[in-house]
C-alpha positions as CSV (number, residue, x, y, z in Angstrom):
1,M,131.1,99.3,124.0
2,E,128.0,101.5,124.1
3,H,128.2,101.9,120.3
4,L,128.3,98.1,119.8
5,L,125.3,97.6,122.0
6,L,123.4,100.2,120.1
7,Q,124.3,98.6,116.8
8,H,123.2,95.2,118.1
9,E,119.9,96.7,119.3
10,I,119.3,98.2,115.9
11,D,120.2,94.9,114.2
12,E,117.7,93.1,116.5
13,L,115.0,95.6,115.5
14,N,115.7,95.1,111.8
15,A,115.6,91.3,112.3
16,A,112.2,91.5,114.1
17,Y,110.9,93.9,111.4
18,A,111.9,91.6,108.6
19,A,110.4,88.6,110.4
20,V,107.0,90.3,110.8
21,L,106.9,91.1,107.1
22,D,108.3,87.7,105.9
23,E,105.7,85.9,108.1
24,G,102.8,88.0,106.8
25,R,102.0,89.5,110.2
26,F,101.3,92.9,108.7
27,D,99.1,94.0,111.6
28,A,102.2,94.1,113.7
29,W,104.2,96.2,111.2
30,P,102.9,99.7,112.3
31,D,104.0,98.9,115.9
32,F,107.7,99.3,114.8
33,F,107.0,103.1,114.5
34,V,106.1,105.9,116.9
35,E,102.6,107.2,116.5
36,D,103.6,110.0,114.1
37,G,106.3,107.9,112.4
38,R,106.9,108.1,108.7
39,Y,107.5,105.3,106.2
40,T,108.7,106.2,102.7
41,V,109.7,104.1,99.8
42,Q,111.6,106.1,97.3
43,A,113.7,105.5,94.1
44,R,117.4,106.2,94.6
45,E,117.3,108.6,91.6
46,N,114.8,110.9,93.4
47,F,116.5,110.6,96.7
48,D,119.9,111.5,95.3
49,R,118.5,114.5,93.5
50,G,116.5,115.7,96.6
51,L,113.2,115.2,94.8
52,P,110.3,114.3,97.0
53,L,108.4,111.9,94.7
54,A,108.0,108.4,96.4
55,L,106.1,105.2,95.6
56,M,104.8,105.2,99.1
57,D,104.8,107.9,101.8
58,L,102.9,107.2,105.0
59,E,102.9,109.9,107.6
60,S,101.6,108.1,110.7
61,R,100.8,104.7,112.2
62,G,97.1,105.4,111.3
63,M,98.1,105.6,107.6
64,M,100.2,102.4,108.0
65,R,97.2,100.7,109.5
66,D,95.1,101.8,106.5
67,R,97.7,100.4,104.2
68,V,97.7,97.1,106.1
69,Y,93.9,97.0,105.8
70,G,94.1,97.6,102.1
71,V,96.8,94.9,101.6
72,T,95.1,92.3,103.7
73,Q,91.4,93.0,103.0
74,T,90.9,94.6,99.6
75,I,93.8,93.8,97.2
76,Y,93.8,90.6,95.3
77,H,96.9,89.2,93.7
78,R,98.6,86.0,93.1
79,P,100.1,84.8,96.4
80,Y,103.8,85.0,97.0
81,Y,106.3,84.8,99.9
82,M,108.8,87.4,100.8
83,R,112.2,87.0,102.3
84,H,114.2,90.0,103.6
85,V,117.9,89.9,104.0
86,V,119.1,92.9,106.0
87,G,122.8,93.8,106.4
88,R,124.5,95.0,109.5
89,A,123.4,98.4,110.7
90,Q,125.7,101.4,110.4
91,V,125.1,103.8,113.3
92,L,125.3,107.3,111.8
93,P,126.3,110.5,113.6
94,V,123.4,112.7,114.9
95,Q,122.8,115.7,112.6
96,E,123.0,119.3,113.7
97,G,119.5,120.4,114.7
98,D,118.3,116.9,115.6
99,A,116.0,116.7,118.7
100,A,117.6,115.2,121.7
101,G,117.4,111.4,121.8
102,L,117.2,110.9,118.1
103,L,119.4,108.2,116.6
104,R,120.3,107.6,113.0
105,A,121.3,104.4,111.2
106,Q,121.2,102.8,107.8
107,A,121.4,99.2,106.5
108,N,121.4,97.6,103.1
109,Y,118.5,95.3,102.3
110,A,117.4,92.8,99.7
111,V,113.9,91.4,99.4
112,F,113.3,88.2,97.4
113,R,109.9,87.1,96.2
114,T,108.8,83.5,95.6
115,R,105.5,82.5,94.1
116,P,104.5,79.0,95.1
117,G,105.7,76.5,92.5
118,D,108.0,79.1,90.9
119,A,111.6,80.3,91.2
120,S,112.6,83.0,93.6
121,E,113.4,86.4,92.1
122,V,114.9,89.6,93.4
123,Y,112.0,91.9,94.3
124,N,113.6,95.0,95.7
125,V,117.1,96.0,96.7
126,G,118.3,99.2,98.5
127,R,119.0,100.7,101.9
128,Y,117.0,101.7,104.9
129,I,117.8,105.2,106.2
130,D,116.4,105.4,109.7
131,T,115.7,107.9,112.4
132,L,115.0,106.1,115.6
133,V,113.9,107.0,119.1
134,R,114.0,105.1,122.4
135,T,110.6,104.4,123.9
136,G,109.3,102.4,126.8
137,E,109.0,99.4,124.4
138,G,112.5,99.8,123.1
139,L,113.7,101.4,119.9
140,R,111.1,102.6,117.4
141,F,111.3,104.2,114.0
142,A,110.6,107.9,113.9
143,S,111.1,107.5,110.2
144,R,112.2,104.7,107.8
145,R,113.1,105.7,104.3
146,C,113.5,102.7,102.0
147,V,115.7,103.9,99.1
148,Y,115.6,101.3,96.4
149,D,118.2,100.9,93.7
150,S,116.1,99.3,91.0
151,E,114.8,101.4,88.2
152,M,111.9,99.0,87.7
153,V,109.6,97.7,90.4
154,L,108.1,94.3,89.6
155,N,104.4,94.7,88.9
156,S,103.5,96.9,91.9
157,L,104.7,97.5,95.4
158,I,102.0,95.8,97.5
159,Y,103.7,95.0,100.8
160,P,106.0,97.1,102.9
161,V,109.6,96.6,102.1
């Protein structure tokens, strides 16, 4: 029963995370992470080979806030809407050497992009690989690694996935 409750809690976190991004409330995005949380967007090929190269690798909430500022205040691009579809979370076993209280999970995701007046297209598909911790505000990401399957990323990756 405890396992099912944890899975539900992670699914709720993923749903709230997706809603914030889909609704364009980017200022709230860093709050899903602990202060020294890490957010990485990495190609599956590099992940599978253990190579560190990533499209985006932010090492703290401060870096995430800088990214939000850049996305909302300095970057100009043709507007589009995003829609995240996140699969059911799979709670993973804790790894040897993990600090007490760390939780691990993964979930598949697909992000669709729609430009006003245009057709929707698949923007990014992959899986979230998460390390989570319980805080006074509920579960937060100690790290979220977005491992995308696509070999090509449409134009550029502007918004968090």
